[in-house]
C-alpha positions as CSV (number, residue, x, y, z in Angstrom):
1,M,121.7,-216.5,-147.5
2,T,119.6,-213.8,-145.2
3,L,119.4,-214.9,-141.5
4,P,115.8,-215.2,-140.3
5,Y,114.8,-212.3,-138.2
6,A,112.1,-210.9,-136.3
7,E,111.5,-207.4,-134.9
8,V,109.3,-204.9,-132.5
9,I,107.7,-202.0,-134.1
10,G,105.8,-198.9,-132.4
11,D,106.0,-195.5,-132.6
12,P,108.0,-194.6,-130.2
13,I,110.3,-197.8,-130.4
14,A,113.8,-196.4,-128.7
15,Q,112.5,-197.7,-125.5
16,S,111.9,-201.2,-126.3
17,K,113.9,-204.0,-124.9
18,S,112.4,-206.7,-126.8
19,P,115.7,-207.5,-129.0
20,V,117.6,-207.7,-125.5
21,I,115.3,-210.6,-124.7
22,H,114.8,-212.3,-127.9
23,K,118.7,-211.9,-128.9
24,F,119.6,-213.3,-125.3
25,W,117.5,-216.7,-126.1
26,L,118.8,-216.7,-129.5
27,E,122.2,-217.0,-128.2
28,K,121.5,-219.3,-125.5
29,L,120.0,-221.7,-127.8
30,G,122.6,-221.4,-130.7
31,I,120.0,-220.1,-133.3
32,A,121.4,-218.3,-136.0
33,G,118.9,-215.4,-136.4
34,D,118.2,-212.0,-135.4
35,Y,115.7,-209.7,-133.4
36,R,115.3,-206.0,-134.3
37,K,113.6,-202.8,-133.5
38,T,111.8,-200.6,-136.0
39,H,110.3,-197.3,-135.8
40,I,107.0,-197.2,-137.7
41,T,104.3,-194.4,-137.7
42,A,100.4,-195.2,-138.2
43,D,100.9,-193.9,-142.0
44,G,103.6,-196.6,-142.7
45,L,101.9,-199.7,-141.3
46,E,100.4,-200.8,-144.6
47,A,103.6,-200.4,-146.5
48,F,105.7,-202.1,-143.6
49,F,103.5,-205.2,-143.4
50,R,103.3,-205.3,-147.6
51,E,107.0,-205.5,-147.6
52,R,107.6,-208.0,-145.0
53,A,105.1,-210.3,-146.5
54,A,107.4,-210.7,-149.4
55,D,110.6,-211.0,-147.4
56,P,111.0,-215.3,-146.7
57,A,113.5,-214.5,-143.9
58,W,111.1,-212.4,-142.2
59,K,109.6,-214.4,-139.2
60,G,107.1,-211.8,-137.7
61,C,107.1,-208.7,-135.3
62,N,106.1,-207.7,-132.1
63,V,103.8,-204.7,-132.0
64,T,103.8,-202.0,-129.1
65,V,102.1,-198.5,-128.6
66,P,100.2,-197.1,-130.4
67,H,99.4,-199.8,-133.1
68,K,97.9,-202.7,-131.2
69,Q,94.4,-202.2,-132.6
70,A,95.4,-200.7,-136.2
71,V,97.1,-203.9,-137.0
72,I,94.0,-205.8,-137.2
73,R,92.9,-204.5,-140.4
74,F,96.4,-205.6,-142.1
75,V,96.5,-209.3,-141.1
76,E,94.5,-212.5,-141.1
77,D,92.7,-213.1,-137.7
78,R,92.2,-216.5,-137.4
79,G,92.1,-217.2,-133.7
80,G,89.4,-214.4,-133.7
81,V,91.5,-212.1,-131.7
82,G,89.9,-209.2,-133.0
83,D,86.7,-210.0,-131.6
84,S,87.8,-211.4,-128.4
85,I,90.5,-209.1,-126.9
86,G,90.4,-206.5,-129.7
87,A,93.9,-205.8,-130.1
88,M,97.2,-207.5,-131.3
89,N,100.5,-207.6,-130.3
90,T,102.2,-210.4,-132.5
91,V,102.1,-211.0,-136.1
92,I,104.0,-214.2,-137.7
93,R,104.4,-214.7,-141.6
94,L,103.6,-218.1,-142.7
95,D,106.0,-219.6,-145.5
96,D,103.5,-218.7,-148.2
97,G,103.6,-214.9,-147.0
98,T,100.4,-215.0,-145.3
99,L,100.6,-212.7,-142.2
100,I,98.5,-213.9,-139.1
101,G,97.9,-211.8,-136.1
102,T,97.4,-212.6,-132.5
103,N,98.0,-211.7,-128.9
104,T,100.6,-213.0,-126.5
105,D,100.1,-210.3,-123.9
106,A,97.0,-211.7,-122.3
107,A,99.1,-214.7,-121.5
108,G,102.1,-212.9,-120.4
109,F,100.5,-210.5,-118.2
110,Y,98.3,-213.3,-116.4
111,G,101.6,-215.7,-115.5
112,P,103.3,-213.7,-112.9
113,I,99.6,-213.5,-110.9
114,A,98.5,-217.1,-111.9
115,D,98.7,-218.1,-108.2
116,L,96.5,-215.4,-106.8
117,D,92.9,-216.2,-106.1
118,L,91.2,-213.3,-107.5
119,A,87.7,-214.9,-107.8
120,G,85.0,-212.5,-106.6
121,R,87.6,-209.8,-105.8
122,D,87.8,-206.3,-106.9
123,V,90.3,-205.1,-109.3
124,V,91.5,-201.8,-110.6
125,V,92.8,-201.1,-114.1
126,I,94.4,-198.0,-115.3
127,G,94.0,-197.3,-119.0
128,A,92.0,-198.5,-121.9
129,G,94.1,-199.0,-124.9
130,G,95.3,-202.2,-126.3
131,A,97.3,-203.4,-123.4
132,A,94.4,-202.7,-121.2
133,R,92.3,-205.0,-123.6
134,A,94.8,-207.8,-122.8
135,V,94.7,-207.6,-119.1
136,L,90.6,-207.3,-119.1
137,F,90.4,-210.2,-121.2
138,A,92.7,-212.3,-118.7
139,L,90.8,-211.0,-115.8
140,S,87.4,-211.8,-117.4
141,R,88.7,-215.5,-117.3
142,A,89.8,-215.3,-113.6
143,A,86.1,-214.6,-112.4
144,V,86.9,-211.2,-110.6
145,G,84.7,-209.3,-108.8
146,E,83.9,-205.5,-109.8
147,V,86.6,-203.9,-112.0
148,T,87.1,-200.2,-111.9
149,I,88.6,-198.5,-114.6
150,L,90.4,-195.1,-114.6
151,N,90.5,-193.4,-117.8
152,R,90.4,-190.1,-119.6
153,T,87.3,-191.2,-121.6
154,R,84.7,-192.8,-119.6
155,E,82.8,-194.0,-122.9
156,T,86.0,-196.2,-124.0
157,G,86.2,-197.6,-120.4
158,V,82.3,-198.3,-120.4
159,E,82.7,-200.2,-123.6
160,L,85.3,-202.2,-122.4
161,L,83.7,-203.6,-119.4
162,R,80.5,-204.2,-121.8
163,H,82.7,-206.1,-124.0
164,F,84.5,-208.4,-121.7
165,G,81.2,-209.1,-119.4
166,L,82.7,-207.4,-116.4
167,K,80.9,-205.6,-113.8
168,G,82.1,-202.3,-112.6
169,K,82.7,-198.7,-113.3
170,V,84.9,-196.0,-114.9
171,L,86.4,-193.3,-113.2
172,P,88.8,-190.0,-114.1
173,L,92.6,-190.8,-114.0
174,D,92.8,-188.5,-110.9
175,A,90.1,-190.2,-108.8
176,P,90.9,-191.9,-105.7
177,I,91.8,-195.6,-106.1
178,P,89.1,-197.7,-104.4
179,P,90.5,-200.9,-102.2
180,A,91.1,-203.7,-104.3
181,A,93.0,-207.0,-104.3
182,L,95.0,-206.2,-107.5
183,I,95.8,-202.8,-109.3
184,V,97.1,-203.0,-112.7
185,N,98.6,-199.8,-114.7
186,A,97.8,-201.1,-118.0
187,S,98.5,-197.4,-119.5
188,T,102.1,-195.2,-120.6
189,L,101.4,-193.5,-117.6
190,G,104.9,-193.9,-115.5
191,M,106.9,-194.5,-118.7
192,T,109.8,-192.6,-119.6
193,G,108.5,-189.2,-121.3
194,A,104.9,-189.4,-120.1
195,P,103.4,-188.1,-117.1
196,D,103.9,-189.9,-113.7
197,F,101.1,-192.1,-111.9
198,D,101.7,-191.5,-108.2
199,P,98.3,-192.2,-106.4
200,D,97.8,-192.7,-102.9
201,L,97.6,-196.2,-101.9
202,S,97.1,-195.8,-98.1
203,D,93.8,-197.2,-98.0
204,Q,94.4,-200.4,-99.8
205,P,94.6,-203.7,-97.8
206,D,97.5,-205.6,-96.7
207,D,97.1,-208.2,-99.7
208,C,96.5,-205.8,-102.1
209,V,99.2,-206.8,-105.4
210,V,100.1,-203.6,-107.6
211,Y,101.3,-204.3,-111.0
212,D,102.6,-201.8,-113.4
213,I,103.1,-203.2,-116.8
214,V,105.4,-199.9,-117.5
215,Y,109.4,-201.2,-117.8
216,A,111.1,-198.0,-118.7
217,P,111.6,-197.3,-115.8
218,L,111.7,-200.3,-114.2
219,Q,110.8,-198.7,-110.8
220,T,107.9,-196.6,-111.5
221,A,106.6,-193.8,-109.0
222,L,103.5,-196.5,-108.8
223,L,105.8,-199.3,-107.5
224,A,107.6,-197.3,-105.4
225,E,104.2,-196.0,-103.5
226,A,103.1,-199.5,-103.3
227,E,106.5,-200.7,-101.7
228,A,106.3,-197.7,-99.2
229,Q,103.0,-199.0,-98.3
230,G,104.2,-202.6,-97.8
231,L,102.1,-204.2,-100.7
232,E,103.4,-206.8,-103.0
233,T,104.5,-205.6,-106.4
234,V,104.8,-206.9,-109.9
235,D,107.0,-204.9,-112.4
236,G,107.0,-204.5,-116.0
237,L,109.5,-207.0,-117.0
238,A,107.5,-209.8,-115.7
239,M,104.8,-209.3,-118.4
240,L,107.2,-208.3,-120.8
241,I,109.2,-211.5,-120.7
242,G,106.3,-213.8,-120.4
243,Q,104.6,-212.1,-123.5
244,A,108.0,-212.3,-125.6
245,A,108.3,-216.2,-124.7
246,V,105.0,-216.9,-126.3
247,A,106.1,-215.0,-129.4
248,F,109.8,-216.3,-129.5
249,E,108.2,-219.7,-129.9
250,L,106.0,-218.5,-132.5
251,F,109.0,-216.8,-134.4
252,F,111.6,-219.4,-134.3
253,D,109.8,-222.7,-133.6
254,R,111.6,-223.0,-130.0
255,E,110.7,-222.6,-126.5
256,P,112.7,-220.2,-124.7
257,P,115.0,-221.1,-122.0
258,R,113.6,-219.9,-118.8
259,L,116.0,-221.3,-116.5
260,F,117.9,-218.2,-117.4
261,D,115.1,-215.6,-116.6
262,E,116.9,-214.1,-113.2
263,E,120.2,-213.9,-115.9
264,L,118.0,-212.0,-118.2
265,R,116.3,-209.8,-115.9
266,K,119.9,-208.7,-114.7
267,L,120.9,-208.0,-118.3
268,L,117.6,-205.7,-118.8
269,T,118.3,-203.7,-115.9
270,A,122.0,-203.3,-116.3
């Protein structure tokens, strides 16, 4: 009998730490199952989902860059995720082979900052891709003030502000970052193999929180600069573990044992 399994797909995929997280939880709970990482290009998405839909052992997958928007056309969207967030990072397989897409990024992103009072306060978001969509969706529910998006393409950022009903503006990536209560890097900038993102944060208020969703490396240039300025930071593992926890329960029908988060973080940073 083939063990039940899930996986993470992307292009590239070597940097993914998702298998470490899910295998850690499977072992802690004594579940006989597996979690893998699979390199899939954009051209291979359709064939991938067709093959997995026919495999009863497959529980689903997480989706990372650059496929979070492309997967929408290959799965059912029963929760209206395509219209609301506009990106999916999780696909689950039902017993009849139906594939359902959803998004656990928004909850994973917001969990570590849920105690912040962002109502009416300005926020800066770097990037306008699939992860940024989840971030902006969560921020739109937090009644934030103006949102400044830094992105290469102004039109994309403007459309995202409109889509999520947010007031704000779009600036180039190299523009000075305006003072904000929260700065979120929702792009791949700073990731291993990508250009660094090392802005000047000297004008930020003392209570500004800097949140970088990049986790490879864990200490990005952005977070290093924030710490040098004495600002509070949130690293990429916080969101990674948070979104994985929601996905794990969807895949394996068990809540992950979050009491071991510190042990898991040490494992991920070893």
